[in-house]
C-alpha positions in Angstrom: 16.8 -16.1 3.5 18.5 -14.9 6.7 22.2 -14.8 7.4 23.3 -17.1 10.2 26.5 -17.9 11.9 27.7 -20.4 14.6 27.1 -17.9 17.4 23.5 -17.2 16.5 21.0 -18.5 19.1 18.8 -19.9 16.3 21.8 -22.1 15.3 22.5 -23.2 18.9 18.9 -23.9 19.9 17.0 -24.6 16.6 14.1 -26.5 18.2 12.9 -23.4 20.1 12.4 -21.7 16.7 10.9 -24.6 14.8 14.1 -25.0 12.8 15.3 -28.4 11.6 18.2 -29.7 13.9 19.9 -31.1 10.7 22.3 -28.5 9.4 23.0 -28.4 5.7 20.6 -31.1 4.6 20.7 -31.0 0.8 19.2 -32.9 -2.1 20.8 -36.1 -3.3 20.8 -34.5 -6.7 23.3 -31.9 -5.4 25.9 -34.5 -4.2 28.3 -34.2 -7.0 31.6 -32.3 -7.4 32.0 -29.6 -6.6 29.4 -29.8 -3.8 31.0 -26.7 -2.1 33.1 -24.1 -3.8 35.0 -24.0 -0.5 34.0 -24.8 3.1 33.1 -22.1 5.6 31.0 -21.6 8.7 28.5 -19.1 7.3 24.9 -20.2 6.7 21.6 -19.1 5.4 18.4 -19.8 7.3 15.4 -20.5 5.0 12.6 -19.1 7.1 10.0 -20.7 4.9 11.0 -24.3 5.9 13.2 -23.8 8.9 16.4 -25.2 7.2 20.0 -24.1 7.8 22.1 -24.3 4.7 25.8 -23.6 4.1 26.3 -20.5 1.9 28.5 -22.5 -0.4 26.1 -25.3 -1.0 25.2 -26.0 -4.7 21.4 -26.0 -5.5 20.5 -27.2 -2.0 16.9 -28.3 -2.7 17.8 -30.1 -6.0 17.8 -29.1 -9.7 14.8 -29.8 -11.8 17.0 -31.0 -14.6 18.5 -33.9 -12.5 15.4 -35.1 -10.6 12.2 -36.8 -11.4 8.7 -36.0 -10.2 7.9 -37.1 -6.6 5.1 -39.3 -8.1 5.2 -40.2 -11.8 2.3 -42.6 -12.1 0.4 -40.4 -14.5 3.2 -38.8 -16.7 0.8 -38.1 -19.6 -1.6 -36.1 -17.4 0.9 -33.6 -15.8 -0.2 -30.1 -16.6 2.0 -28.1 -14.1 4.9 -28.4 -11.8 5.5 -27.1 -8.3 8.7 -27.2 -6.2 9.3 -27.8 -2.6 12.5 -28.8 -0.8 14.0 -32.0 -2.4 10.9 -32.8 -4.5 9.3 -31.8 -7.8 5.5 -32.0 -7.4 3.2 -33.0 -10.3 -0.1 -31.3 -10.9 -2.3 -33.7 -12.8 -5.5 -33.2 -14.7 -8.0 -36.0 -13.8 -11.4 -35.9 -15.4 -13.6 -37.7 -12.9 -14.4 -38.2 -9.2 -13.7 -41.9 -9.6 -10.1 -41.2 -10.8 -9.5 -38.9 -7.9 -10.9 -41.4 -5.4 -8.8 -44.2 -6.8 -5.6 -42.1 -6.6 -6.3 -41.1 -3.0 -6.9 -44.7 -2.0 -3.6 -45.7 -3.5 -1.7 -42.9 -1.7 -3.4 -43.9 1.6 -2.4 -47.5 1.1 1.2 -46.6 0.3 1.6 -44.3 3.3 0.0 -46.2 6.3 2.3 -44.5 8.8 1.1 -41.0 7.7 -2.3 -39.2 7.6 -3.4 -38.3 4.1 -5.3 -35.0 4.0 -6.9 -32.7 1.4 -7.2 -29.0 0.7 -9.0 -27.3 -2.2 -8.0 -23.9 -3.5 -9.4 -21.8 -6.3 -5.9 -20.1 -6.8 -2.3 -21.0 -6.5 -0.5 -18.8 -4.0 3.2 -18.7 -4.5 6.1 -17.7 -2.2 7.9 -14.5 -3.0 11.6 -15.0 -3.0 14.6 -13.0 -4.4 15.8 -14.4 -7.7 19.2 -15.2 -6.3 17.6 -17.2 -3.5 15.6 -19.3 -6.0 18.8 -20.0 -8.0 20.7 -21.0 -4.8 17.9 -23.3 -3.6 16.5 -24.7 -6.9 19.0 -23.9 -9.6 16.7 -21.4 -11.5 14.7 -18.3 -10.7 11.4 -19.3 -12.3 10.3 -22.2 -10.1 6.7 -22.2 -8.8 6.9 -22.6 -5.0 3.5 -23.0 -3.4 2.6 -21.0 -0.3 0.5 -22.6 2.4 1.2 -20.1 5.1 -1.2 -19.7 8.0 -3.7 -16.8 8.2 -1.9 -15.0 11.1 1.0 -14.3 8.8 -1.1 -13.2 5.9 -2.9 -10.7 8.2 0.3 -9.6 9.9 -0.5 -10.6 13.5 2.0 -11.4 16.2 2.3 -15.2 16.7 2.5 -15.1 20.5 -0.4 -12.7 20.7 -2.6 -15.1 18.6 -1.7 -18.1 20.8 -2.6 -16.2 24.0 -5.8 -14.6 22.6 -7.5 -17.8 21.3 -6.4 -19.8 24.3 -8.2 -17.3 26.5 -11.2 -16.7 24.2 -11.9 -20.4 23.7 -12.0 -21.1 27.4 -14.6 -18.3 27.6 -16.4 -19.6 24.5 -16.7 -23.2 25.9 -17.9 -21.9 29.2 -20.6 -19.8 27.6 -21.7 -22.7 25.4 -21.8 -24.9 28.5 -24.3 -22.5 30.1 -26.6 -22.6 27.1 -26.3 -26.3 26.3 -26.7 -27.5 29.9 -30.3 -26.2 29.8 -31.3 -28.9 27.3 -29.2 -31.8 28.7 -30.2 -34.4 31.2 -28.5 -34.4 34.6 -26.4 -37.4 33.5 -25.5 -35.7 30.2 -24.7 -32.4 32.0 -22.3 -34.1 34.3 -20.7 -35.9 31.3 -20.4 -32.7 29.4 -18.6 -30.8 32.2 -16.2 -33.7 32.8 -15.4 -33.8 29.2 -15.0 -30.0 29.0 -12.6 -30.0 32.0 -10.6 -32.8 30.4 -10.2 -30.8 27.2 -9.3 -27.5 28.9 -6.6 -29.2 31.0 -5.2 -31.3 28.1 -2.0 -30.4 26.1 -4.3 -30.3 23.0 -6.3 -27.3 24.2 -4.2 -24.7 22.5 -4.5 -26.7 19.2 -8.3 -26.9 19.7 -8.6 -23.2 20.4 -6.6 -22.3 17.3 -8.6 -24.7 15.2 -11.8 -23.1 16.3 -10.5 -19.7 15.4 -9.3 -20.8 12.0 -12.7 -22.1 10.9 -14.6 -18.9 11.7 -12.2 -16.6 9.9 -10.0 -15.6 12.8 -6.2 -15.5 12.4 -4.5 -18.8 13.3 -1.2 -20.6 13.0 -2.8 -23.4 11.0 -4.7 -24.2 7.8 -7.9 -26.1 7.3 -7.5 -29.6 6.0 -10.1 -32.4 5.5 -10.4 -36.1 4.7 -13.8 -35.4 3.0 -13.1 -35.2 -0.8 -16.4 -33.4 -1.5 -15.6 -30.7 1.0 -12.1 -30.1 -0.5 -13.6 -30.1 -4.0 -16.2 -27.5 -3.0 -13.5 -25.1 -1.7 -11.5 -25.6 -5.0 -14.5 -24.8 -7.2 -16.4 -22.1 -5.3 -15.2 -18.6 -4.4 -15.8 -17.2 -0.9 -15.6 -13.4 -0.9 -16.0 -11.7 2.5 -17.3 -8.1 2.4 -16.7 -5.3 4.9 -19.7 -6.4 7.0 -18.3 -9.9 7.6 -20.7 -11.5 5.1 -19.3 -14.3 3.0 -20.7 -14.3 -0.5 -20.4 -17.6 -2.4 -20.2 -17.8 -6.2 -19.2 -20.7 -8.5 -15.8 -20.4 -10.0 -15.5 -19.1 -13.6 -11.8 -19.4 -14.3 -10.5 -23.0 -13.5 -6.9 -22.4 -14.6 -5.7 -22.6 -11.0 -8.5 -24.6 -9.4 -6.6 -27.4 -7.6 -7.1 -30.2 -5.1 -4.0 -30.6 -3.1 -3.1 -33.9 -1.4 -0.8 -33.9 1.7 1.1 -36.7 3.3 1.2 -35.5 7.0 3.2 -36.9 9.9 0.6 -38.2 12.4 1.9 -35.9 15.2 1.5 -32.8 13.1 -2.2 -32.9 12.5 -5.3 -33.8 14.5 -9.0 -34.4 13.8 -11.6 -32.1 15.3 -14.0 -35.0 15.7 -11.6 -37.0 17.9 -11.1 -34.1 20.3 -14.3 -32.1 20.2 -16.4 -31.5 23.3 -19.3 -33.8 23.6 -22.8 -32.6 22.8 -21.6 -29.6 20.7 -22.7 -30.6 17.2 -23.3 -29.0 13.8 -20.4 -26.6 13.9 -18.4 -25.6 10.9 -15.5 -28.0 11.9 -18.2 -30.8 12.2 -19.7 -30.2 8.8 -16.4 -29.8 7.0 -14.7 -32.9 8.6 -12.0 -30.6 9.9 -8.4 -31.6 10.5 -6.0 -29.0 11.8 -2.4 -28.6 10.8 -0.5 -26.2 13.1 2.8 -26.3 11.3 3.2 -22.7 10.1 5.0 -21.2 13.1 8.5 -19.9 14.0 11.0 -20.1 11.2 9.2 -22.8 9.2 6.3 -20.6 8.0 5.5 -22.8 5.0 6.2 -26.2 6.5 2.9 -27.7 5.3 4.2 -27.4 1.7 6.9 -29.9 2.5 4.1 -32.5 3.0 2.7 -32.0 -0.4 2.4 -35.1 -2.6 0.6 -33.8 -5.7 -2.2 -31.6 -7.0 -5.1 -32.3 -9.2 -6.3 -29.5 -11.6 -10.1 -29.4 -11.7 -12.6 -28.2 -14.3 -16.2 -26.9 -14.3 -17.7 -30.4 -14.5 -16.9 -30.8 -10.8 -19.5 -28.2 -9.9 -22.2 -30.8 -10.7 -21.3 -32.6 -7.5 -22.9 -30.1 -5.2 -26.6 -29.6 -4.4 -27.9 -26.1 -4.1 -27.9 -26.1 -0.3 -24.4 -27.5 0.2 -23.0 -24.1 1.0 -25.5 -23.7 3.8 -24.6 -27.2 5.0 -20.9 -26.3 5.3 -21.6 -22.9 7.0 -24.5 -23.4 9.3 -26.2 -20.3 10.8 -25.7 -19.2 14.4 -29.1 -20.6 15.3 -27.6 -24.0 14.6 -23.9 -23.5 15.2 -23.3 -22.7 18.9 -19.7 -21.9 18.4 -20.5 -19.3 15.7 -23.2 -17.9 17.9 -20.8 -17.4 20.8 -18.1 -15.9 18.6 -20.6 -13.4 17.3 -21.6 -12.5 20.8 -18.0 -12.0 21.8 -17.4 -9.9 18.7 -20.4 -7.7 19.5 -18.8 -6.7 22.9 -17.6 -3.1 22.5 -14.9 -3.4 25.2 -12.5 -5.1 22.8 -10.0 -2.7 21.2 -6.8 -2.7 19.2 -5.4 -6.0 17.9 -8.2 -7.9 19.6 -10.8 -5.9 17.8 -8.9 -6.3 14.5 -8.9 -10.1 15.0 -12.6 -10.3 16.0 -13.6 -8.3 12.9 -12.5 -11.2 10.8 -15.3 -13.4 11.9 -17.7 -14.1 9.0 -21.1 -15.6 8.3 -22.6 -16.9 5.1 -24.6 -14.0 3.5 -27.7 -16.2 3.1 -27.8 -17.0 6.8 -30.2 -15.1 9.0 -28.5 -13.4 11.9 -30.2 -12.5 15.1 
């Protein structure tokens, strides 16, 4: 939590810093006397969610004791509880793929103006806050607050540097792929490919596309991988992906399912986009293709954990879900460079010895599946 006053530029121009323009938005469960101990013009900035809160607010995000779960349709199956601003999130234990599919269909039907997306994780990552901050926001110091922070933060990269690097590198990447792929296209297809490529590079979505490419190949980004494909999300929740010092990803089935969770997000349509809707024509069989990738670029500025505010619920999984996957499914999700032109070009870029410093540190995070054959 950061101290803030009326003269601070972050208070005057919140939009520049990804800060909510609504000052002192608090839970309805906090609107009871005394709401403030006394009024003043001193504020905290919660840099996890970009929210400005008066220092004398009372339990700004709502007290567990006075609020119900965000969704209570399965009260007998709640096995854990998470907290995000203004909501208490249930973690349910559902036993079958049919139950999960039915739940997702209901959530989609109830939220037609939003995009419902999934993310599977083998572990729960929690925000680290001071005890007094937890008490100020949630009324107690033992809440579980999930962390969905983007990879550039976890790897301690500068945000502006990451934007600039991948904007430049993706332009080079698409140009190099164009040289290779144009050799196998017809004249008509080649013309269509370059017209599509120019449209993408000149579009306002190009930065989002470049950061999405980076994210799926291990490079630091301001977003997180999401999907609409339930099988993909379940795989990531039940299989561990450990990357060694040589950039090889080793897959092993999860042994401890105590934190294996499928997360369901209710995302504003303008905060996410589908790779398949914006991808360049004729570039197929990439990781984003195989994983039905959706990109959420919300973890920037002073709202580092903004994706958590879209969380609807979680579903705790068990070892039975491992039976869903055929033996070759890992190779399907992570095709080798001989098949994936984007991976091939990223590896070629990484092999260039001219890159130093922070660029080299970022490129060193590219990974391939260990079973894949590399040229």
